[in-house]
NUSEPA-7797 format. One record per residue: x, y, z negated of N, C-alpha, C in turn; residue in one letter. Coordinates in steps of 0.1 Angstrom, whole numbers, plus 5000, padded with zeros to 4 digits. Atoms other than C-alpha are relative to their C-alpha. Layout:
<nodes>
XYZXYZXYZA ...
</nodes>
This chain:
<nodes>
498349974998841656142357500050145007X 500249884991842356492370501049955015X 499650034984843456502409501649985000X 498550004998847256552401500449874995X 499650105006847556262378499449875010X 500550114992845356062404501149985012X 498950004989847856152432501449934995X 498750055004850856052412499949854999X 500150135001849255712403500049945014X 500150034987848555662439501349955008X 498450014997852255722447500649874996X 499350095009853355492421499649855004X 500650114995850955222433500749965013X 499450014986852155262470501649954999X 498550034999855855242462500349884995X 499950135005855454922441499649905009X 500650114989853254752469501149985009X 499349984992855854852494501349944997X 498750095004858954712474499549865002X 500250154996856854372474499849985013X 500350044985856054402511501549975005X 498550024996859854452517500649865001X 499450155004860754102502499149915006X 501150114995857653932516499350065011X 501049944987856754072551499349925005X 500850084993855453762564498749994993X 501250035008852753762539498950115001X 500849884996851254102552499850035013X 500049964985849854232585500250184999X 499449864999851854552594498950125003X 501049874998848654762603499450024986X 500649995015847354702568501350094992X 498949955008850754792554500150165005X 500049854995850655122576498950074993X 500949925008847455202559500150034987X 499849995014848555152526501150154999X 498949915002851555402534499250175006X 500849904994849055662551498950064995X 501449975002845655652538499850004982X 500349985015844955762502499249904994X 501150105004841855582498500149864999X 499850145000843255252507500649944986X 499150045015845455262472498950054989X 500849945013842955482453498849924996X 501350055000839955272459500449854990X 499750105012841755002436500550044987X 499649965013843155212411498550054993X 501449955005839255352407499349864993X 500750125004838054972405500649954987X 499250075012840754892378500450124989X 500049895010839855202356501550064998X 498949914998843155372369501349934992X 499050095005845355072356501149995011X 499150044988848455072379500249865003X 499550134999849454732372498949925004X 501250104996845954572379499850075014X 500249944986845454812409501049935008X 498850064990848754672422499649865004X 500350144998847754342417498849975011X 500949984991844654382433500150045014X 499949954986845654562463501149885008X 499350124995848454282469499349915005X 500850114996845854032467499350015011X 500749984989843654192491500750005014X 499149994989846354272516500549865005X 499450114997847453922515498749925008X 501350044995843953812521499650035013X 500249954988843454022550500949925011X 499150064992846653862567499649865002X 500350144999845553522560498849975007X 501350034994841953552572500050065013X 499849944987843053742602499050125001X 501049885001840854062593500150105011X 499949914988842354292620499949945013X 500250074984842154042649498649965003X 501450024998838453972645499350095011X 500949914991836354102674498549935005X 501450044997832854092685499749895008X 500250134994833253842710500649874996X 499650145006834653572687498949934999X 501350065005830953502680499049975010X 501050054989828553312701499050115001X 500849914997826053532719498749994991X 501250025008823153382698500050084986X 499749915011824553552670499550155000X 500449864997824053882685498550035002X 501249994995820753812700499049964987X 501050045010819053672667500050124989X 499949895009820053972645499749964987X 500250065016820053762614500550094989X 499349915007822654002600500350125009X 499749874990823154362615500350114990X 499749875005824454702608499050085006X 500949934992821754962613500350154999X 500149865003820855332611500550064985X 499949935014822155542582498950054994X 501549985010819555572554500050164998X 500249885003818155902543501150104993X 498749935006821355982523501149985005X 498749994990823755902549500849854995X 499350145002824655532536499749925013X 500050074988825355312564499849844997X 500250125006823654982558500249875010X 500150104993823854612568499049924995X 501050075004820954422567500149845003X 499950154997820754032562498449954998X 501550045001817453872569499949854997X 499950125006817253572547499149895007X 500850094995814253412563500649935013X 499650064986815953342595501349904996X 498650075002819053152579500049864995X 499750135002819952792575501349944998X 498550065003823052632559500249895010X 499150114991825252432586501350024994X 498750005003828352332574500950025012X 499349994985829552312611500450155002X 499649854997829252702613500450064987X 499649925012830352792579501150125001X 498649914997833752922589499850125006X 500649904992832353132617499150094996X 500849895005829653272598500650094988X 499149945008832053372570500650125007X 499249894993834153552598499150135004X 501249924994830853712611499850104991X 500649905013829853882576501450094999X 498949914999833653992575500050115009X 499949894989833454152608499150124999X 501049895004830254342598500450104989X 499549945013831854442564501050105004X 498849944998835054542580499650135009X 500549904991832954752608499350124991X 500449935009831054932580501050104994X 498949955010834055002558501150095011X 499249894990836055162591499050125002X 500849894997833055372601499750104991X 500449905012832555522567501350034994X 498949985007836155562557500149934986X 499850115010836055272531498950094989X 501149975010832855452511498850055006X 501349954995829355502514499449905011X 500450114991828055172530499149924987X 500950085011825254922513499649885009X 500450144995823854562518498649994997X 501550015005820154512520499749885003X 500450134999819154162513498549985005X 501550024997815554122531499749884996X 500450135003814353822512498649975005X 501650004996810653882525499749875008X 500350114993809153542535501149895001X 498950085003812453372525499549884991X 500250125012812253042505501449924998X 498750065003814652802489500849945011X 499350114990815352622521501050115008X 499249914993816952952534501450054991X 499149975010819252972506501549925004X 498750054995823152922514500850044990X 499249975009824852912482501550045002X 498349974994828552872497500150135006X 499749874995828053172519499750124991X 500349915012826453392491501250044993X 499150015009829253302469501450035006X 498849944994831753392497499950155002X 500449854997830053742506500250084987X 500149935013829553862470501550054993X 498649965002833253842459500950075009X 499349934990834753932489499750165003X 500249875000832854262490500450094988X 499749935012833654342454501750004997X 498750005002837154232455500950075010X 499249954989838654342488499650135006X 500549884993836354642497499350064986X 500949935012835854812460500050125004X 500249845000834455152460499350035013X 500549994989832955102493498550005002X 501250044997829554992487499350124989X 501049915008826655242474499049934994X 500950105005824354982468499649885007X 500550124997823054622469498650004999X 501449985001819254642477499449865003X 500550134998817354332472498550015003X 501449974998814054332489499149875000X 501250115003810954122481500649874996X 499650105007812953892459498949894997X 501150105004810653562457500449934986X 499650035013810553422423500749875001X 499350124997811853072436501450045001X 498449984997815153262445500750084988X 499449935013815553432409501249964994X 498950065008817853192396501350025011X 498949984992819953212429500850144998X 499649865002820053602422501049994987X 499250015012821353542387501549945003X 498650074997824253302399500850125008X 499149894996825453582423500250124995X 499849875010825053872398501249954993X 498950035010827653682377501150035006X 499049974990829953712406500250165003X 500049844999829554112405500750054988X 499349935012831954292383498850094992X 501049925009830054462353499850125005X 500249864995830854812365499450055013X 500749984986829254752399498649965000X 501250064999826054602387498750125000X 500949884997824354952385499750035013X 500249954984824454982423498849895003X 500950104994822054672425498650064996X 501649965000818454762433499149925005X 501050074993815354612442498850085007X 501049934995812354692462499249905005X 501250094995809154572476499450095013X 500349944989807154642507499250144997X 500149875002805654962492500750104997X 499149885003808455142483501550005006X 498550014991811455032507500250125007X 499849874992810855342527500350124992X 499649905007811255572498501549984998X 498550015004814655432491500950015011X 499150004988815855412528499550125009X 500549894991813655672546499549925011X 500750084988810955552574500750035010X 499349994986812955702601501049955003X 498750084999815955502591499849845001X 500250155004814155162584499349945013X 500550054991813654912611498749965001X 501250024998810554802625499349904991X 500750125007810254462608500050034984X 500149945014810454652575499150114998X 500949914999807754892585500450135002X 499649874993809855172598499950055010X 500149944987809955402626501050015006X 498949974992813455392639500149895012X 500050074988813555252675501349945003X 498650024995817355192677500049834999X 499750144998817954832688500949934989X 499550055012818954592659500749875006X 499650124994819654252680500050025015X 500050014986820454172717501649965005X 498750064996823154032738501150125004X 498749934998826754182741500749955012X 498950034990829254202769500849894996X 499150114999831253872774500149914988X 500050095011830353692744499249865007X 500350124993829953322752498749924991X 501350075005826753102746500649914990X 499950095009826552872715500749885004X 499750134997826952552734501450005005X 498849964996830052682750501150014988X 499249975014831552802715500149874994X 499950125007830752462700501049905006X 498950104995832752262728501350044996X 498749935004835652502724500549994988X 499650025015835852472688499849874996X 499950135002835352092690499149974989X 501250035011832052092670499649875006X 500650134998830451752670498850045010X 500849994989828351692704498650034995X 501350015005825251632682499450124995X 500849915011825051952663499450125008X 500749924997824152202687498449985003X 501350005000820752032690499350024986X 500349965013820352072651499850155000X 499949855000821552432654498750055008X 501049934989818752512683498649944993X 501150055005816152292664499350104989X 500249905010816252572637499850145006X 499749834996817252892654499350015014X 500749974985815352842690498750084998X 501349925001811952992679500450154994X 499749855005813853292663500650065015X 499349944986815953332698498950035008X 501049994988812653302718499150134996X 500749855006811153582694500750125006X 498949894995814153792700500050065013X 499849974987814453742736498550075009X 501349954997810453812741500250154997X 500049865008811354152721500950085013X 499149944991814254232747499150035014X 500849994987811854162777499150124999X 500949865002809354422762500550105001X 499149884999811954662757500250065013X 499549974988813254632790498850045010X 501249964991809654652806499550154996X 500549875003808854962786500850125005X 
</nodes>
C-alpha cells in the first residue's frame, strides 16, 4: 500500500476507534487511547496484520485496547512479582542480537506448572512483552524458547496457550522471530498445538536452532553464557523492593501448604542462581 493510502487508512481507523471510545470510555485505559491518538504504529500494526482491511483492523484494535484495560497492562510493575521470579531467570529480556532484535529468553527446563501461580505467571509474561514492545517502539523483538534439557514434565500448555495468542493478537508486527532451541522429540506435539494458534502469515518467523548453530543466529557476543555465548550481562538477580515469595503468597491468600510445593521444585534453581550471584560479587 502506498504511504499516502496507509496514512489515510490509519486516520480512518483512528477516527472510528475514537467514536467507539466516546460512547464506552469505561472499557478503555486513557493512556492507551492517547497512544492511539498520537502514535501511528499503534494503529498501523493492526492494519498491516489484517492486510489493510480497515474494518478488521478496527475490530482487532478495539479488542486489544479492551484487553489492555481489563488485564491492567499499564499498571503492572516489576515489584508486583516475587523476588524469586527475578532471581531464577526462568524468563528474562537480554542483550540485543547481532541484528538489533531485542530477545526474551524462556528457559523451559526450569518451569513447572502450578495452578496457584498461573495468574501471576501470565502477568509476568505480559510485563516482559510490554517492556520489549515499549523499548523497541513496537517492533523488532523476539522470543527464544530454550528447550535444551526440557522434558514433558516442564510443559505448561495453559501458559503456552496464553502466551502465543497474546503475542500475535495484542502485539501484532512486534515480533521478528520465535526461535525454538533444541526442541526435544517428546515436545514436538506440543509445538504443533502451539503452532496452530499462530496466524499463518506469521509462521515464517518461526525458526529452530541447536547448540551448533544458535550463535550463528543470535551472535556469540549477544548470547548468554548458558547457551555458549560470551555476553557477560547479568540475566537474573534480585531487584529493589520486591517481596519474597512466602510473603507474596500470604498477601495473595495462597493456601499455606503451597510455598512448600513451590520450593520443592524451585529451591535447587534458586540455590544455583544465588551461588552465581556470590561468585559474580566476589569477582
